[in-house]
C-alpha positions in Angstrom: 5.7 59.3 22.5 4.6 59.2 26.1 5.8 56.3 28.3 2.3 54.9 28.7 1.9 54.9 25.0 5.2 53.1 24.5 4.2 50.5 27.0 0.9 50.0 25.3 2.6 49.7 21.9 5.0 47.2 23.2 2.3 45.1 24.8 0.4 45.1 21.5 3.5 43.9 19.6 4.1 41.2 22.1 0.6 40.1 21.9 0.9 39.9 18.1 4.1 37.8 18.4 2.3 35.4 20.9 -0.9 35.0 18.9 0.8 34.5 15.5 2.1 31.3 14.0 5.0 33.2 12.5 6.3 36.7 11.7 8.2 38.1 8.8 10.4 41.2 9.2 10.5 43.5 6.2 11.9 46.9 5.2 9.4 48.9 3.3 11.6 51.9 2.3 10.4 53.5 -0.8 6.9 52.0 -0.7 4.0 54.5 -1.0 1.0 54.5 1.2 -1.0 53.0 -1.7 1.4 50.2 -2.2 1.4 49.4 1.5 -2.5 49.2 1.3 -2.2 46.8 -1.7 0.2 44.7 0.3 -2.2 44.4 3.2 -4.9 43.5 0.8 -2.8 40.8 -0.9 -2.1 39.2 2.5 -5.8 39.3 3.4 -6.8 37.5 6.5 -3.6 35.4 6.6 -1.5 38.2 8.1 -1.5 41.5 9.8 1.0 43.8 8.3 2.0 46.4 10.9 4.6 49.3 10.7 6.6 49.4 14.0 9.4 51.4 15.5 12.6 49.5 15.8 13.2 50.3 19.4 9.7 49.1 20.4 9.9 46.1 18.2 13.2 45.1 19.8 11.8 45.4 23.3 8.7 43.5 22.4 10.6 40.7 20.7 12.8 40.3 23.8 9.7 40.1 26.0 8.2 37.5 23.6 11.5 35.4 23.7 12.5 36.2 20.1 16.1 37.0 19.4 16.1 36.5 15.6 15.3 40.2 14.9 18.1 41.7 17.1 20.4 42.5 14.1 17.7 43.1 11.6 15.8 46.0 13.1 17.2 48.8 11.0 15.6 51.2 8.6 11.8 51.6 8.1 10.5 48.3 9.6 7.2 46.5 9.2 6.3 43.1 10.4 3.8 40.7 8.9 2.3 38.8 11.7 0.9 35.6 10.2 -2.2 34.2 11.6 -3.3 31.7 8.9 -1.4 29.7 6.4 2.3 30.6 6.8 3.1 29.3 3.3 0.3 31.4 1.7 1.5 34.5 3.5 5.1 33.9 2.4 3.9 33.5 -1.2 2.1 36.9 -1.0 5.1 38.6 0.4 7.4 37.1 -2.2 5.1 37.9 -5.1 4.6 41.5 -3.9 8.4 41.9 -3.5 8.9 40.7 -7.1 6.5 43.3 -8.4 7.8 46.0 -5.9 11.6 45.5 -5.3 11.6 48.2 -2.7 10.1 45.7 -0.3 12.9 43.8 1.3 12.3 40.6 3.2 14.9 40.4 6.0 14.0 37.4 8.0 11.4 35.9 10.2 10.4 33.4 12.8 8.2 30.3 12.5 7.0 28.5 15.7 9.9 30.2 17.6 12.5 29.1 15.0 14.5 31.8 13.3 14.3 32.0 9.5 16.6 33.9 7.2 15.4 35.5 3.9 16.5 32.4 1.9 14.5 30.0 4.1 11.5 32.3 3.8 11.9 32.1 0.0 11.9 28.3 0.2 8.9 28.4 2.4 7.0 30.4 -0.2 7.9 27.7 -2.8 6.1 25.1 -0.9 2.5 24.1 -1.8 -0.2 25.9 0.1 -2.2 24.2 2.8 -5.3 23.9 0.6 -3.3 22.1 -2.1 -1.7 19.8 0.4 -5.1 19.0 1.9 -6.5 18.4 -1.5 -3.8 15.9 -2.4 -4.2 14.2 1.0 -7.9 13.9 0.4 -7.2 12.4 -3.0 -4.7 10.0 -1.6 -7.2 8.9 1.1 -10.0 8.5 -1.4 -7.8 6.4 -3.6 -6.8 4.2 -0.6 -10.5 3.8 0.4 -11.4 2.8 -3.2 -8.6 0.2 -3.2 -9.8 -1.1 0.2 -13.3 -1.4 -1.0 -12.1 -3.3 -4.1 -10.1 -5.7 -2.0 -13.0 -6.3 0.4 -15.5 -6.8 -2.5 -13.2 -9.2 -4.4 -13.7 -12.2 -2.0 -17.5 -11.5 -2.0 -17.6 -11.5 -5.7 -15.6 -14.7 -5.9 -17.9 -16.4 -3.4 -20.9 -15.2 -5.4 -19.4 -16.8 -8.5 -18.8 -20.1 -6.7 -22.4 -20.1 -5.4 -23.7 -19.5 -8.8 -21.6 -22.5 -10.2 -22.9 -24.7 -7.3 -26.5 -23.7 -8.0 -26.0 -24.6 -11.7 -24.5 -28.0 -10.8 -27.3 -28.6 -8.3 -29.9 -28.0 -11.0 -28.3 -30.7 -13.1 -27.8 -33.1 -10.2 -29.9 -32.4 -7.1 -28.1 -35.1 -5.1 -25.2 -32.7 -4.6 -27.4 -30.8 -2.2 -27.7 -33.9 0.0 -24.0 -33.8 0.7 -22.9 -36.4 -1.8 -20.9 -36.2 -4.9 -23.8 -37.3 -7.1 -25.6 -40.6 -7.7 -23.1 -43.4 -8.8 -23.5 -44.8 -12.2 -25.0 -48.4 -12.0 -23.2 -49.5 -15.0 -19.9 -49.4 -13.2 -20.9 -52.4 -10.9 -22.3 -54.6 -13.8 -18.9 -56.1 -15.0 -18.4 -57.7 -11.5 -20.7 -60.8 -11.9 -19.8 -61.6 -15.6 -16.1 -61.5 -14.6 -16.7 -64.2 -11.8 -18.7 -66.3 -14.2 -15.9 -66.1 -16.8 -13.4 -67.1 -14.1 -15.5 -70.2 -13.2 -15.9 -71.3 -16.8 -12.1 -70.9 -17.3 -11.3 -73.2 -14.3 -13.8 -76.0 -15.1 -11.9 -77.6 -18.0 -8.8 -77.8 -15.9 -10.6 -80.3 -13.5 -12.0 -82.4 -16.3 -8.9 -82.6 -18.4 -6.9 -85.2 -16.3 -9.8 -87.6 -16.4 -9.9 -87.6 -20.1 -6.2 -88.2 -20.2 -6.3 -91.1 -17.6 -9.0 -93.1 -19.6 -6.6 -94.6 -22.2 -4.3 -95.7 -19.4 -7.0 -97.8 -17.8 -8.1 -99.3 -21.1 -4.5 -100.2 -21.9 -4.1 -102.1 -18.6 -7.3 -104.0 -19.2 -6.2 -104.9 -22.7 -2.9 -106.0 -21.4 -4.6 -108.3 -18.8 -6.9 -109.8 -21.4 -4.0 -110.4 -23.6 -2.1 -112.3 -21.0 -5.1 -114.4 -20.1 -5.5 -115.3 -23.7 -2.0 -116.3 -24.0 -2.3 -118.6 -20.9 -5.5 -120.3 -22.2 -3.9 -121.1 -25.5 -1.0 -122.6 -23.8 
């Protein structure tokens, strides 16, 4: 390969590193051309699966500031540059490797952080972005429904109170004037009879002593008359 071609190839790999959210380094030893095409189709628009030369890939990784691939660039090498959902691409690589064991996942890098094969497998076990967004949307919808219910509850209670007040006002219109209703006249009636009863009860008390003193006056008169009679006879 001419020097200019090597520089162009390195620049292309560097650009792929810089433009991707992550990259997964694989060894494709034993895979046929047809199987490599199937792998690219399975990754779809989420990743660009490119076969690279180890020396050029190492230079490009160094220029892109990636050191995770230094010890992994051995054997037939291909890199999956992930442009879309990293989890979805990791699932595609994992599932293809299960069906085609000759594909070996060596390691990778995600947002500049190195990942080994075990971490990539764990990444593939996560739920995809679409599933997480669906769950988030469901949770937000449930929260909004609960908020609407909490906001409507006081309004419904106020409506019930207004209905009860209206029913009460239809029975007693004086409530609308700000009072508690018209007082019952019968409640004031017992006041005057009670006073009259009290007057009738006190009257005999004033007359009783006069009735008791009358005999005393008559007795004194009789006694005087008796004394005068006795004097005349003498």
